[in-house]
C-alpha positions in Angstrom: 174.5 142.5 94.8 175.4 142.2 91.5 175.0 138.8 89.4 176.1 140.1 85.8 179.7 137.8 86.2 177.3 134.7 86.0 176.1 135.6 81.9 178.8 135.0 81.1 177.8 131.2 81.8 174.6 132.0 80.2 176.2 133.2 77.3 178.5 129.7 76.8 174.9 127.1 76.3 174.7 126.1 72.7 170.9 126.7 72.4 171.5 130.3 73.8 173.7 130.4 71.6 171.5 129.7 68.2 168.9 131.4 70.0 171.3 134.2 69.8 172.2 133.6 66.0 168.4 133.8 65.7 167.6 136.6 67.0 171.0 138.6 65.5 169.1 137.8 62.2 166.0 138.4 63.3 164.8 135.0 62.4 163.7 134.2 66.1 160.1 132.3 66.1 160.5 130.6 69.9 157.9 131.3 72.2 159.6 134.1 74.5 157.0 132.9 77.2 158.1 129.0 77.0 160.9 129.9 79.2 161.1 129.7 83.2 160.0 132.8 84.4 162.6 133.2 87.2 164.9 132.9 84.0 163.7 135.7 82.1 165.2 138.6 83.1 168.9 137.1 83.4 168.2 136.0 79.8 167.2 139.7 79.2 170.5 140.7 80.1 172.7 138.5 79.2 170.7 139.1 75.1 171.4 142.6 76.4 175.1 142.4 76.8 175.7 140.3 73.8 173.7 142.9 71.6 175.2 146.0 72.9 172.2 147.7 72.6 168.7 148.7 73.8 166.0 145.7 74.4 162.2 146.9 75.5 161.0 144.3 78.2 157.2 144.4 77.4 154.9 142.9 80.7 151.5 142.7 81.4 150.9 144.8 84.3 152.9 147.6 85.9 153.7 145.8 89.4 155.6 142.8 87.2 156.8 146.0 85.2 158.0 147.2 89.0 159.1 143.8 90.1 160.9 143.2 86.9 163.0 146.6 87.2 164.0 145.5 90.6 165.4 142.3 89.6 167.1 143.1 85.9 169.7 146.1 88.0 170.9 143.1 90.2 171.8 141.8 86.6 172.8 144.9 84.9 174.7 147.4 87.2 175.6 151.1 86.0 178.0 151.0 83.2 180.2 153.9 81.7 178.4 156.1 84.2 174.7 155.3 82.5 171.5 153.1 84.1 171.7 149.7 82.5 168.3 150.1 83.1 165.6 152.1 82.9 161.5 151.7 84.0 158.7 153.8 81.4 156.1 154.1 84.7 153.1 153.7 84.0 150.6 156.9 83.9 148.7 158.0 87.2 145.8 158.7 85.1 143.9 156.3 83.3 143.5 157.4 79.4 141.4 160.9 78.7 141.2 161.4 82.4 142.6 164.8 83.1 144.4 164.6 86.2 148.0 166.3 86.7 150.7 162.9 87.0 152.4 162.4 90.4 156.0 163.9 90.1 158.0 160.5 90.4 156.0 159.7 87.8 156.5 162.2 85.4 160.9 161.8 86.8 160.3 158.1 85.8 159.7 158.6 82.3 162.3 161.3 81.6 164.4 159.1 82.9 163.9 156.1 81.0 163.6 159.2 77.9 166.6 160.5 78.7 168.4 157.4 79.1 167.2 155.8 75.1 168.4 159.2 73.9 172.1 159.4 75.3 171.9 155.6 74.4 172.8 156.5 70.4 176.3 157.5 72.1 176.8 154.7 73.9 177.3 150.7 73.5 176.5 149.7 76.6 173.3 147.7 77.0 170.3 149.5 78.2 166.7 147.1 79.5 163.6 149.9 79.0 161.2 147.7 81.0 157.8 148.9 80.6 153.8 147.6 81.0 151.8 147.8 78.0 149.8 150.7 79.3 152.8 152.9 79.7 153.8 152.4 76.4 150.7 153.0 74.4 150.9 156.3 76.4 152.2 159.4 74.2 155.4 161.2 75.3 157.8 163.7 74.0 159.1 163.3 70.5 162.7 162.5 70.2 163.8 166.2 69.1 161.9 167.7 71.7 163.3 165.8 73.9 166.8 166.4 72.4 166.3 170.4 72.0 165.2 171.0 75.9 168.4 169.0 77.5 171.7 170.6 77.8 174.0 168.1 79.7 176.5 170.1 82.1 180.3 168.7 83.2 182.2 169.6 86.3 183.8 172.7 85.4 181.7 173.4 82.6 181.7 177.8 82.6 178.3 178.9 81.3 176.3 182.2 82.4 174.3 181.8 85.7 171.4 184.2 84.8 171.2 182.4 81.2 170.9 178.7 83.0 168.3 179.9 85.3 166.0 181.7 83.3 165.9 178.4 81.1 165.4 176.1 83.8 162.2 178.4 84.7 161.1 178.2 81.6 161.3 174.4 81.3 159.2 174.1 84.4 161.9 174.1 87.2 160.8 175.9 90.8 163.2 177.6 92.9 163.9 177.0 96.1 165.9 178.0 98.7 167.3 174.5 99.5 167.2 171.3 96.5 165.5 168.9 97.8 164.0 166.5 94.9 164.1 166.9 91.0 162.7 169.9 89.2 163.8 172.6 91.8 167.3 174.9 91.8 168.1 177.3 93.8 170.5 180.5 93.1 173.8 181.1 95.6 175.8 184.0 95.7 176.3 185.3 91.9 
C-alpha cells in the first residue's frame, strides 16, 4: 500500500504550512508530542518530502521504532532506487556486554548508515527511525564507511580476483551459493 498521495492534502493545511516555515527557519518551539500518535508518521513523512532531506525520527523503545519504521514505509515508498525509510537497529547486547550482534542487526545498521552516506548525492527524502538506545551506540565514522564502500554498476568491468580479495578482507564469507548478506560465491573465471 502507498499512501504518499495523501500527503499533499496535509501540505495544503495552513497550520501545517506555518509549522513547516518554522521548521525551515529553525524556530519551531511546538511540542511534537502533542500531535495525535497515528498522525505523527504522516507528519514526519510530509516534512521529509517538503524538506527534501534527512529526518531522524527518535523514539523511546525499539518496539516503537520497528512499528514506526513499518508505518513510514507506507507513507514514503522508495524513490530514485533508494529506500526512503531506514531503521537504525538496537544493538543486541546491553552496554559493555561483549556479545556479538546478530547478522540482522549488523545488516540493518549498515543499511541505515549507507543510506545516510548516499543521501549527500540525492535530494530524495530519507527518514531514519531509531530508538534512543540505538542512537547512543557508537558506530562507524563516516570516513571509514566511505573507504569500505565500493559501488558496483551493471556492465562495469572489474578484476574478479582483486574484488574477491577485497570482499574477503571486509569480512565476506565464501559459500557455494549466496543466500544472505555477507556471503560471496565465485563461479568461472
